[in-house]
ROGUTOR-823623 format. One line per field, with one value per atom (N, C-alpha, C, O, CB): residue number from 0; residue in one letter; chain; atom name; x, y, z. Coordinates in nm, 2 decimals, always signed. Glycine has a CB too. Layout:
num	[NUM ...];
residu	[a ...];
chaine	[A ...];
atome	[CA ...];
px	[X ...];
py	[Y ...];
pz	[Z ...];
//
This chain:
num	[0 0 0 0 0 1 1 1 1 1 2 2 2 2 2 3 3 3 3 3 4 4 4 4 4 5 5 5 5 5 6 6 6 6 6 7 7 7 7 7 8 8 8 8 8 9 9 9 9 9 10 10 10 10 10 11 11 11 11 11 12 12 12 12 12 13 13 13 13 13 14 14 14 14 14 15 15 15 15 15 16 16 16 16 16 17 17 17 17 17 18 18 18 18 18 19 19 19 19 19 20 20 20 20 20 21 21 21 21 21 22 22 22 22 22 23 23 23 23 23 24 24 24 24 24 25 25 25 25 25 26 26 26 26 26 27 27 27 27 27 28 28 28 28 28 29 29 29 29 29 30 30 30 30 30 31 31 31 31 31 32 32 32 32 32 33 33 33 33 33 34 34 34 34 34 35 35 35 35 35 36 36 36 36 36 37 37 37 37 37 38 38 38 38 38 39 39 39 39 39 40 40 40 40 40 41 41 41 41 41 42 42 42 42 42 43 43 43 43 43 44 44 44 44 44 45 45 45 45 45 46 46 46 46 46 47 47 47 47 47 48 48 48 48 48 49 49 49 49 49 50 50 50 50 50 51 51 51 51 51 52 52 52 52 52 53 53 53 53 53 54 54 54 54 54 55 55 55 55 55 56 56 56 56 56 57 57 57 57 57 58 58 58 58 58 59 59 59 59 59 60 60 60 60 60 61 61 61 61 61 62 62 62 62 62 63 63 63 63 63 64 64 64 64 64 65 65 65 65 65 66 66 66 66 66 67 67 67 67 67 68 68 68 68 68 69 69 69 69 69 70 70 70 70 70 71 71 71 71 71 72 72 72 72 72 73 73 73 73 73 74 74 74 74 74 75 75 75 75 75 76 76 76 76 76 77 77 77 77 77 78 78 78 78 78 79 79 79 79 79 80 80 80 80 80 81 81 81 81 81 82 82 82 82 82 83 83 83 83 83 84 84 84 84 84 85 85 85 85 85 86 86 86 86 86 87 87 87 87 87 88 88 88 88 88 89 89 89 89 89 90 90 90 90 90 91 91 91 91 91 92 92 92 92 92 93 93 93 93 93 94 94 94 94 94 95 95 95 95 95 96 96 96 96 96 97 97 97 97 97 98 98 98 98 98 99 99 99 99 99 100 100 100 100 100 101 101 101 101 101 102 102 102 102 102 103 103 103 103 103 104 104 104 104 104 105 105 105 105 105 106 106 106 106 106 107 107 107 107 107 108 108 108 108 108 109 109 109 109 109 110 110 110 110 110 111 111 111 111 111 112 112 112 112 112];
residu	[m m m m m k k k k k r r r r r e e e e e k k k k k m m m m m v v v v v l l l l l t t t t t l l l l l l l l l l l l l l l v v v v v a a a a a g g g g g w w w w w v v v v v m m m m m a a a a a q q q q q t t t t t n n n n n p p p p p y y y y y r r r r r p p p p p l l l l l k k k k k a a a a a k k k k k r r r r r l l l l l i i i i i a a a a a v v v v v q q q q q g g g g g c c c c c v v v v v s s s s s r r r r r s s s s s s s s s s d d d d d y y y y y v v v v v l l l l l r r r r r q q q q q c c c c c d d d d d p p p p p g g g g g n n n n n s s s s s y y y y y v v v v v l l l l l h h h h h p p p p p a a a a a d d d d d t t t t t i i i i i k k k k k r r r r r g g g g g d d d d d y y y y y i i i i i g g g g g q q q q q e e e e e v v v v v k k k k k i i i i i t t t t t g g g g g t t t t t k k k k k s s s s s p p p p p t t t t t l l l l l s s s s s d d d d d t t t t t s s s s s d d d d d s s s s s g g g g g r r r r r s s s s s a a a a a p p p p p s s s s s t t t t t t t t t t i i i i i t t t t t v v v v v n n n n n s s s s s s s s s s r r r r r t t t t t i i i i i s s s s s r r r r r k k k k k c c c c c r r r r r q q q q q];
chaine	[A A A A A A A A A A A A A A A A A A A A A A A A A A A A A A A A A A A A A A A A A A A A A A A A A A A A A A A A A A A A A A A A A A A A A A A A A A A A A A A A A A A A A A A A A A A A A A A A A A A A A A A A A A A A A A A A A A A A A A A A A A A A A A A A A A A A A A A A A A A A A A A A A A A A A A A A A A A A A A A A A A A A A A A A A A A A A A A A A A A A A A A A A A A A A A A A A A A A A A A A A A A A A A A A A A A A A A A A A A A A A A A A A A A A A A A A A A A A A A A A A A A A A A A A A A A A A A A A A A A A A A A A A A A A A A A A A A A A A A A A A A A A A A A A A A A A A A A A A A A A A A A A A A A A A A A A A A A A A A A A A A A A A A A A A A A A A A A A A A A A A A A A A A A A A A A A A A A A A A A A A A A A A A A A A A A A A A A A A A A A A A A A A A A A A A A A A A A A A A A A A A A A A A A A A A A A A A A A A A A A A A A A A A A A A A A A A A A A A A A A A A A A A A A A A A A A A A A A A A A A A A A A A A A A A A A A A A A A A A A A A A A A A A A A A A A A A A A A A A A A A A A A A A A A A A A A A A A A A A A A A A A A A A A A A A A A A A A A A A A A A A A A A A A A A A A A A A A A A A A A A A A A A];
atome	[N CA C O CB N CA C O CB N CA C O CB N CA C O CB N CA C O CB N CA C O CB N CA C O CB N CA C O CB N CA C O CB N CA C O CB N CA C O CB N CA C O CB N CA C O CB N CA C O CB N CA C O CB N CA C O CB N CA C O CB N CA C O CB N CA C O CB N CA C O CB N CA C O CB N CA C O CB N CA C O CB N CA C O CB N CA C O CB N CA C O CB N CA C O CB N CA C O CB N CA C O CB N CA C O CB N CA C O CB N CA C O CB N CA C O CB N CA C O CB N CA C O CB N CA C O CB N CA C O CB N CA C O CB N CA C O CB N CA C O CB N CA C O CB N CA C O CB N CA C O CB N CA C O CB N CA C O CB N CA C O CB N CA C O CB N CA C O CB N CA C O CB N CA C O CB N CA C O CB N CA C O CB N CA C O CB N CA C O CB N CA C O CB N CA C O CB N CA C O CB N CA C O CB N CA C O CB N CA C O CB N CA C O CB N CA C O CB N CA C O CB N CA C O CB N CA C O CB N CA C O CB N CA C O CB N CA C O CB N CA C O CB N CA C O CB N CA C O CB N CA C O CB N CA C O CB N CA C O CB N CA C O CB N CA C O CB N CA C O CB N CA C O CB N CA C O CB N CA C O CB N CA C O CB N CA C O CB N CA C O CB N CA C O CB N CA C O CB N CA C O CB N CA C O CB N CA C O CB N CA C O CB N CA C O CB N CA C O CB N CA C O CB N CA C O CB N CA C O CB N CA C O CB N CA C O CB N CA C O CB N CA C O CB N CA C O CB N CA C O CB N CA C O CB N CA C O CB N CA C O CB N CA C O CB N CA C O CB N CA C O CB N CA C O CB N CA C O CB N CA C O CB N CA C O CB N CA C O CB N CA C O CB N CA C O CB];
px	[-0.86 -0.75 -0.80 -0.73 -0.68 -0.91 -0.96 -1.00 -0.98 -1.08 -1.06 -1.10 -0.98 -0.99 -1.19 -0.87 -0.75 -0.69 -0.65 -0.65 -0.69 -0.64 -0.73 -0.67 -0.64 -0.86 -0.95 -0.92 -0.92 -1.09 -0.91 -0.89 -0.75 -0.74 -0.89 -0.65 -0.52 -0.52 -0.46 -0.42 -0.59 -0.61 -0.68 -0.64 -0.69 -0.79 -0.86 -0.77 -0.78 -0.98 -0.69 -0.60 -0.50 -0.46 -0.53 -0.44 -0.34 -0.41 -0.34 -0.29 -0.53 -0.59 -0.63 -0.61 -0.72 -0.67 -0.70 -0.58 -0.58 -0.77 -0.47 -0.34 -0.29 -0.25 -0.23 -0.31 -0.27 -0.36 -0.31 -0.29 -0.49 -0.58 -0.54 -0.54 -0.73 -0.51 -0.48 -0.35 -0.33 -0.46 -0.25 -0.13 -0.15 -0.07 -0.03 -0.24 -0.27 -0.34 -0.33 -0.35 -0.42 -0.50 -0.45 -0.52 -0.64 -0.32 -0.27 -0.25 -0.18 -0.13 -0.32 -0.32 -0.18 -0.15 -0.42 -0.10 +0.03 +0.14 +0.26 +0.07 +0.11 +0.20 +0.23 +0.13 +0.16 +0.35 +0.38 +0.34 +0.36 +0.53 +0.28 +0.24 +0.35 +0.38 +0.10 +0.41 +0.51 +0.46 +0.53 +0.59 +0.34 +0.28 +0.25 +0.25 +0.16 +0.21 +0.17 +0.27 +0.28 +0.03 +0.35 +0.45 +0.41 +0.39 +0.59 +0.40 +0.37 +0.49 +0.60 +0.33 +0.47 +0.58 +0.53 +0.41 +0.63 +0.63 +0.60 +0.69 +0.81 +0.62 +0.62 +0.70 +0.65 +0.54 +0.68 +0.74 +0.71 +0.74 +0.84 +0.79 +0.65 +0.66 +0.54 +0.46 +0.68 +0.53 +0.43 +0.32 +0.35 +0.49 +0.20 +0.08 +0.05 +0.03 -0.04 +0.03 -0.01 -0.12 -0.14 +0.10 -0.17 -0.27 -0.26 -0.26 -0.42 -0.26 -0.27 -0.39 -0.50 -0.14 -0.37 -0.48 -0.50 -0.61 -0.45 -0.40 -0.41 -0.35 -0.28 -0.33 -0.38 -0.31 -0.18 -0.16 -0.40 -0.07 +0.06 +0.14 +0.12 +0.14 +0.22 +0.31 +0.45 +0.50 +0.31 +0.51 +0.64 +0.75 +0.72 +0.64 +0.86 +0.97 +1.08 +1.12 +1.02 +1.13 +1.24 +1.37 +1.44 +1.27 +1.40 +1.52 +1.48 +1.44 +1.63 +1.48 +1.56 +1.49 +1.54 +1.60 +1.38 +1.32 +1.22 +1.19 +1.42 +1.16 +1.06 +0.92 +0.90 +1.06 +0.83 +0.69 +0.60 +0.63 +0.65 +0.48 +0.39 +0.25 +0.21 +0.40 +0.17 +0.03 -0.04 -0.01 -0.02 -0.13 -0.20 -0.34 -0.42 -0.20 -0.38 -0.52 -0.57 -0.50 -0.53 -0.69 -0.74 -0.78 -0.83 -0.85 -0.77 -0.83 -0.93 -0.89 -0.73 -1.05 -1.14 -1.18 -1.23 -1.09 -1.16 -1.21 -1.10 -1.12 -1.27 -0.99 -0.88 -0.92 -0.97 -0.74 -0.91 -0.95 -0.82 -0.76 -1.05 -0.78 -0.65 -0.65 -0.55 -0.62 -0.77 -0.78 -0.75 -0.71 -0.92 -0.77 -0.74 -0.59 -0.55 -0.79 -0.51 -0.36 -0.29 -0.17 -0.30 -0.36 -0.30 -0.22 -0.27 -0.40 -0.09 +0.00 +0.06 +0.14 -0.08 +0.04 +0.10 +0.20 +0.20 -0.01 +0.30 +0.39 +0.33 +0.29 +0.53 +0.33 +0.26 +0.35 +0.44 +0.13 +0.32 +0.38 +0.26 +0.16 +0.44 +0.28 +0.18 +0.23 +0.35 +0.16 +0.14 +0.17 +0.07 -0.05 +0.17 +0.12 +0.02 +0.09 +0.21 -0.05 +0.02 +0.08 +0.11 +0.04 -0.02 +0.22 +0.26 +0.23 +0.23 +0.40 +0.21 +0.19 +0.24 +0.25 +0.04 +0.27 +0.31 +0.19 +0.08 +0.35 +0.23 +0.13 +0.11 +0.20 +0.18 -0.02 -0.05 -0.03 -0.06 -0.20 +0.03 +0.07 -0.06 -0.16 +0.17 -0.06 -0.17 -0.12 -0.03 -0.23 -0.17 -0.12 -0.16 -0.10 -0.18 -0.25 -0.29 -0.18 -0.17 -0.42 -0.09 +0.02 +0.15 +0.25 +0.02 +0.15 +0.27 +0.39 +0.50 +0.24 +0.37 +0.48 +0.55 +0.66 +0.42 +0.48 +0.54 +0.58 +0.51 +0.45 +0.68 +0.70 +0.62 +0.62 +0.85 +0.54 +0.44 +0.51 +0.61 +0.32 +0.47 +0.52 +0.50 +0.40 +0.46 +0.60 +0.60 +0.54 +0.51 +0.74 +0.51 +0.45 +0.33 +0.32 +0.56 +0.23 +0.10 +0.10 +0.14 -0.02 +0.06 +0.04 -0.11 -0.17 +0.12 -0.16 -0.30 -0.28 -0.23 -0.37 -0.33 -0.31 -0.39 -0.51 -0.34 -0.32 -0.38 -0.39 -0.49 -0.31 -0.29 -0.29 -0.21 -0.12 -0.24 -0.24 -0.17 -0.16 -0.25 -0.24 -0.05 -0.03 +0.04 +0.14 +0.06 -0.01 +0.04 +0.17 +0.18 -0.06 +0.28 +0.41 +0.42 +0.46 +0.53 +0.37 +0.37 +0.26 +0.23 +0.51 +0.20 +0.08 +0.13 +0.04 +0.01 +0.25 +0.31 +0.43 +0.51 +0.35 +0.44 +0.55 +0.68 +0.67 +0.52 +0.79 +0.92 +0.98 +1.08 +1.01 +0.92 +0.98 +0.95 +0.99 +0.92];
py	[+2.39 +2.30 +2.17 +2.12 +2.27 +2.11 +1.99 +2.01 +1.92 +1.94 +2.12 +2.15 +2.17 +2.12 +2.28 +2.23 +2.24 +2.11 +2.09 +2.33 +2.02 +1.88 +1.81 +1.74 +1.80 +1.83 +1.76 +1.82 +1.74 +1.78 +1.95 +2.01 +1.97 +1.94 +2.17 +1.96 +1.92 +1.77 +1.74 +1.93 +1.69 +1.55 +1.54 +1.46 +1.47 +1.61 +1.61 +1.66 +1.60 +1.70 +1.76 +1.81 +1.70 +1.69 +1.94 +1.64 +1.53 +1.42 +1.37 +1.48 +1.38 +1.27 +1.31 +1.23 +1.23 +1.43 +1.48 +1.49 +1.45 +1.62 +1.53 +1.53 +1.39 +1.37 +1.60 +1.30 +1.16 +1.10 +1.04 +1.07 +1.13 +1.08 +1.14 +1.08 +1.11 +1.27 +1.34 +1.28 +1.27 +1.49 +1.25 +1.19 +1.06 +1.02 +1.19 +0.98 +0.85 +0.85 +0.76 +0.77 +0.96 +0.96 +1.07 +1.11 +0.99 +1.11 +1.22 +1.17 +1.07 +1.26 +1.23 +1.18 +1.21 +1.15 +1.25 +1.29 +1.32 +1.23 +1.24 +1.47 +1.14 +1.04 +0.94 +0.88 +0.97 +0.92 +0.82 +0.68 +0.64 +0.82 +0.61 +0.47 +0.38 +0.38 +0.44 +0.30 +0.21 +0.09 +0.04 +0.15 +0.05 -0.07 -0.03 -0.12 -0.12 +0.09 +0.13 +0.23 +0.35 +0.19 +0.19 +0.28 +0.30 +0.21 +0.22 +0.43 +0.47 +0.45 +0.49 +0.62 +0.38 +0.35 +0.39 +0.39 +0.20 +0.41 +0.43 +0.34 +0.33 +0.58 +0.26 +0.16 +0.17 +0.21 +0.02 +0.14 +0.15 +0.01 -0.05 +0.26 -0.04 -0.16 -0.19 -0.11 -0.27 -0.32 -0.36 -0.44 -0.52 -0.44 -0.42 -0.48 -0.61 -0.60 -0.39 -0.72 -0.84 -0.91 -0.86 -0.94 -1.01 -1.08 -1.23 -1.28 -1.03 -1.31 -1.45 -1.48 -1.47 -1.53 -1.51 -1.52 -1.39 -1.36 -1.63 -1.31 -1.17 -1.07 -1.11 -1.16 -0.94 -0.84 -0.82 -0.80 -0.71 -0.82 -0.81 -0.70 -0.69 -0.95 -0.63 -0.53 -0.59 -0.63 -0.39 -0.60 -0.67 -0.56 -0.48 -0.79 -0.57 -0.48 -0.56 -0.67 -0.40 -0.52 -0.59 -0.58 -0.67 -0.53 -0.46 -0.43 -0.36 -0.24 -0.35 -0.41 -0.52 -0.66 -0.75 -0.49 -0.68 -0.81 -0.83 -0.95 -0.91 -0.73 -0.74 -0.76 -0.72 -0.62 -0.81 -0.81 -0.79 -0.82 -0.95 -0.73 -0.69 -0.72 -0.70 -0.53 -0.78 -0.80 -0.67 -0.60 -0.91 -0.63 -0.51 -0.52 -0.61 -0.44 -0.45 -0.44 -0.30 -0.21 -0.49 -0.28 -0.14 -0.08 -0.14 -0.15 +0.05 +0.14 +0.23 +0.29 +0.21 +0.25 +0.34 +0.30 +0.19 +0.48 +0.39 +0.38 +0.33 +0.34 +0.50 +0.28 +0.24 +0.11 +0.02 +0.22 +0.11 -0.01 -0.07 -0.03 +0.02 -0.18 -0.24 -0.30 -0.29 -0.36 -0.35 -0.41 -0.31 -0.36 -0.47 -0.18 -0.08 -0.07 -0.02 +0.05 -0.13 -0.11 -0.24 -0.24 -0.07 -0.34 -0.47 -0.44 -0.39 -0.58 -0.49 -0.47 -0.34 -0.31 -0.50 -0.25 -0.12 -0.10 -0.17 -0.01 -0.01 +0.03 +0.14 +0.24 +0.07 +0.13 +0.23 +0.26 +0.19 +0.17 +0.37 +0.41 +0.40 +0.46 +0.55 +0.32 +0.29 +0.35 +0.34 +0.14 +0.42 +0.47 +0.41 +0.41 +0.63 +0.36 +0.30 +0.25 +0.28 +0.18 +0.18 +0.13 -0.02 -0.09 +0.15 -0.06 -0.20 -0.28 -0.23 -0.21 -0.41 -0.50 -0.64 -0.66 -0.51 -0.73 -0.87 -0.94 -0.92 -0.95 -1.01 -1.09 -1.22 -1.29 -1.11 -1.26 -1.39 -1.50 -1.48 -1.40 -1.61 -1.71 -1.78 -1.80 -1.81 -1.83 -1.90 -2.04 -2.05 -1.83 -2.15 -2.28 -2.33 -2.43 -2.38 -2.27 -2.32 -2.28 -2.35 -2.25 -2.19 -2.15 -2.20 -2.13 -2.00 -2.32 -2.38 -2.39 -2.40 -2.51 -2.41 -2.43 -2.30 -2.30 -2.49 -2.18 -2.05 -1.98 -2.00 -1.97 -1.89 -1.81 -1.69 -1.61 -1.77 -1.67 -1.55 -1.43 -1.44 -1.59 -1.31 -1.19 -1.18 -1.22 -1.06 -1.13 -1.13 -1.00 -0.99 -1.15 -0.90 -0.78 -0.74 -0.76 -0.66 -0.69 -0.65 -0.49 -0.44 -0.71 -0.43 -0.28 -0.25 -0.29 -0.21 -0.18 -0.12 +0.01 +0.10 -0.11 +0.01 +0.12 +0.24 +0.24 +0.08 +0.35 +0.48 +0.56 +0.63 +0.56 +0.55 +0.62 +0.55 +0.47 +0.77 +0.57 +0.50 +0.60 +0.68 +0.37 +0.59 +0.67 +0.59 +0.52 +0.80 +0.60 +0.53 +0.60 +0.72 +0.52 +0.52 +0.57 +0.54 +0.63 +0.50 +0.42 +0.38 +0.28 +0.20 +0.31 +0.29 +0.20 +0.06 -0.03 +0.25 +0.04 -0.10 -0.12 -0.03 -0.12 -0.24 -0.27 -0.29 -0.34 -0.40 -0.25 -0.26 -0.40 -0.44 -0.15 -0.47 -0.59 -0.71 -0.82 -0.63];
pz	[+4.56 +4.53 +4.47 +4.38 +4.67 +4.52 +4.46 +4.31 +4.23 +4.54 +4.29 +4.15 +4.06 +3.94 +4.15 +4.10 +4.02 +3.99 +3.88 +4.10 +4.08 +4.06 +3.95 +3.87 +4.19 +3.96 +3.87 +3.73 +3.63 +3.91 +3.71 +3.58 +3.53 +3.41 +3.60 +3.61 +3.57 +3.52 +3.42 +3.68 +3.59 +3.55 +3.42 +3.33 +3.66 +3.40 +3.27 +3.16 +3.05 +3.28 +3.18 +3.08 +3.04 +2.93 +3.12 +3.14 +3.12 +3.04 +2.95 +3.25 +3.07 +3.00 +2.86 +2.77 +3.08 +2.84 +2.71 +2.62 +2.50 +2.72 +2.68 +2.61 +2.57 +2.45 +2.69 +2.66 +2.63 +2.51 +2.42 +2.75 +2.52 +2.41 +2.28 +2.18 +2.45 +2.28 +2.15 +2.10 +1.98 +2.17 +2.18 +2.14 +2.08 +1.98 +2.25 +2.13 +2.07 +1.94 +1.86 +2.17 +1.91 +1.79 +1.69 +1.60 +1.83 +1.71 +1.62 +1.48 +1.45 +1.68 +1.38 +1.24 +1.18 +1.08 +1.16 +1.24 +1.19 +1.23 +1.19 +1.22 +1.32 +1.37 +1.26 +1.21 +1.50 +1.23 +1.12 +1.16 +1.27 +1.08 +1.06 +1.08 +1.03 +0.91 +1.01 +1.11 +1.07 +0.98 +0.89 +1.18 +1.01 +0.94 +0.79 +0.71 +1.01 +0.77 +0.63 +0.58 +0.62 +0.63 +0.48 +0.42 +0.28 +0.20 +0.43 +0.25 +0.11 +0.02 +0.05 +0.10 -0.09 -0.18 -0.32 -0.35 -0.18 -0.41 -0.55 -0.63 -0.61 -0.60 -0.72 -0.80 -0.95 -0.98 -0.75 -1.04 -1.18 -1.24 -1.21 -1.25 -1.33 -1.39 -1.48 -1.51 -1.29 -1.53 -1.62 -1.54 -1.46 -1.73 -1.58 -1.51 -1.60 -1.72 -1.50 -1.53 -1.59 -1.50 -1.39 -1.62 -1.55 -1.46 -1.49 -1.60 -1.49 -1.37 -1.38 -1.29 -1.33 -1.33 -1.16 -1.07 -1.00 -0.95 -0.96 -0.99 -0.93 -1.03 -1.13 -0.80 -1.01 -1.09 -1.03 -0.91 -1.09 -1.11 -1.06 -1.14 -1.26 -1.08 -1.07 -1.13 -1.12 -1.02 -1.05 -1.24 -1.25 -1.29 -1.38 -1.35 -1.23 -1.26 -1.33 -1.27 -1.14 -1.44 -1.51 -1.42 -1.39 -1.65 -1.38 -1.31 -1.18 -1.19 -1.39 -1.07 -1.01 -1.01 -0.94 -0.88 -1.08 -1.09 -0.98 -0.94 -1.08 -0.92 -0.82 -0.88 -1.00 -0.72 -0.80 -0.85 -0.72 -0.61 -0.91 -0.75 -0.64 -0.68 -0.79 -0.62 -0.59 -0.61 -0.59 -0.49 -0.51 -0.68 -0.67 -0.62 -0.68 -0.81 -0.53 -0.48 -0.49 -0.46 -0.33 -0.54 -0.57 -0.44 -0.35 -0.67 -0.44 -0.34 -0.41 -0.51 -0.25 -0.36 -0.41 -0.56 -0.58 -0.41 -0.65 -0.79 -0.89 -1.01 -0.84 -0.84 -0.93 -1.00 -0.93 -0.85 -1.13 -1.21 -1.26 -1.36 -1.33 -1.20 -1.24 -1.38 -1.45 -1.14 -1.42 -1.56 -1.67 -1.78 -1.57 -1.65 -1.75 -1.78 -1.88 -1.70 -1.69 -1.71 -1.76 -1.76 -1.58 -1.79 -1.83 -1.95 -2.05 -1.85 -1.95 -2.07 -2.08 -2.18 -2.19 -1.98 -1.99 -1.88 -1.78 -1.97 -1.91 -1.81 -1.73 -1.78 -1.87 -1.59 -1.51 -1.39 -1.35 -1.46 -1.33 -1.20 -1.10 -1.11 -1.20 -0.99 -0.89 -0.76 -0.72 -0.87 -0.69 -0.56 -0.46 -0.49 -0.55 -0.35 -0.25 -0.13 -0.10 -0.31 -0.05 +0.08 +0.06 -0.01 +0.20 +0.12 +0.10 +0.23 +0.34 +0.07 +0.21 +0.32 +0.27 +0.14 +0.36 +0.35 +0.31 +0.24 +0.27 +0.43 +0.13 +0.06 +0.13 +0.17 -0.09 +0.14 +0.20 +0.10 -0.02 +0.25 +0.14 +0.04 +0.00 +0.07 +0.10 -0.13 -0.19 -0.23 -0.31 -0.31 -0.17 -0.19 -0.33 -0.38 -0.09 -0.40 -0.53 -0.64 -0.74 -0.58 -0.61 -0.70 -0.64 -0.65 -0.72 -0.59 -0.52 -0.62 -0.57 -0.46 -0.74 -0.84 -0.88 -0.93 -0.96 -0.85 -0.88 -0.76 -0.65 -0.97 -0.76 -0.65 -0.66 -0.75 -0.64 -0.56 -0.56 -0.51 -0.43 -0.47 -0.55 -0.49 -0.34 -0.29 -0.56 -0.28 -0.13 -0.08 +0.04 -0.07 -0.16 -0.12 -0.20 -0.32 -0.14 -0.12 -0.18 -0.17 -0.07 -0.11 -0.28 -0.28 -0.29 -0.38 -0.39 -0.19 -0.20 -0.28 -0.23 -0.06 -0.40 -0.49 -0.46 -0.45 -0.64 -0.43 -0.41 -0.54 -0.56 -0.31 -0.62 -0.75 -0.85 -0.82 -0.74 -0.98 -1.09 -1.20 -1.23 -1.13 -1.28 -1.39 -1.50 -1.48 -1.36 -1.62 -1.74 -1.78 -1.80 -1.86 -1.79 -1.84 -1.99 -2.07 -1.77 -2.03 -2.17 -2.19 -2.11 -2.21 -2.31 -2.34 -2.36 -2.36 -2.47 -2.39 -2.41 -2.32 -2.29 -2.56 -2.26 -2.18 -2.26 -2.37 -2.10 -2.20 -2.27 -2.23 -2.29 -2.22 -2.14 -2.09 -2.18 -2.16 -1.95];
//
């Protein structure tokens, strides 16, 4: 009887640990998004959309080279997070969202904007 309780306890603990580390559980903090726009650079690499007028700070993941896309219209897929404000650009409104780029694809070699 004592052994059965111990086995049951171990199974319950193992199930709880697996539920906490399940890779298929959706992460609310990291949401995958896809956006299309033109890449430019001032102090950061930025993706700008004409319509609806959004802009995103781009941070690379792995081997993505943001500089290869300057002046091009691209589709970016990645995870978004809030952008930290930079006091040096106080005269301009900075993008409020940062995208960590997982993949990028050129739509057009020249921006239409």
